[in-house]
N, C-alpha and C positions, 0 to 999 in steps of 0.2 A: 127557339132561343130568343130571349128578349134582350136588346141592347140598351144600355143607359142612354139618356138623352144628351148627356155631356160627359166628357172624359175627365176623370179625376186621377192625376198622375201619382198621388200619394202612395197607393199600394204598390205600383210598379217600381217607383223610385226607391221605396223602402227596401225592395228586394235587390235591385241592381246597383244602387249608388255605392254601397260598400265594395262591390266587385270592381266598379270603375275606379274608385280611389286606390284600391290595392294594386290594380294594373297600371297605375300611374297616368291615367288618361288626362288628368287635370294639371299635371306637372309640366313646367316649361323651364328652360334654362338656356344659357348661351353656350354653345359648343364652339370653343375657340379653335378647335382642330379643323373645322370646316372654313373654307375661304369665304363662302357666301352664306350669310344668314338672311332669312326672309324677314322683312319688317314692313308693317303697314301702320299708318297713323290713323287712329280712330278718334276723330274730333268729337267734342261733346255736341249734343243736339243744339242747333242754332235755329230757334223758331223766330223768324222775323215776320211771320204772317200766319195764315190759317194752315194747319197741317194738311198735307195731301199725300198721295201715293208716292211721290218722289222721295219724301222723307223715309218711309219704310223701305223703299227700293234701295236707296243708298246704304242704309244700315245692313240690309240683307246681302248686298254685294260684298261689303267689307267682311261680314261674317262668313260668307261662303268662300271667299278667297283665303281667309285665315285658316279655315277648316281644311280646305283642299291642300294647301301647302303643308299643314301639320300631318295630314294623312300620307303625303308623299315622303315624309321623313325630314322635311326641312325644319330648321330650328327657328 
């Protein structure tokens, strides 16, 4: 079996994206019945010098925290 040299997500996303939308994976809303709602501030990129690993690391941390709390059921 020969693998492609690079990954092309078009075929996979075409199959799964409608299922993700129907399941409501991209929907968010404020649940006022819960006392605590999770909130994280995502500031815009602030490039004051040469890009380095810290820029990507910071964005990755914020993304991971948001996804983690969403999977826990936090709003």
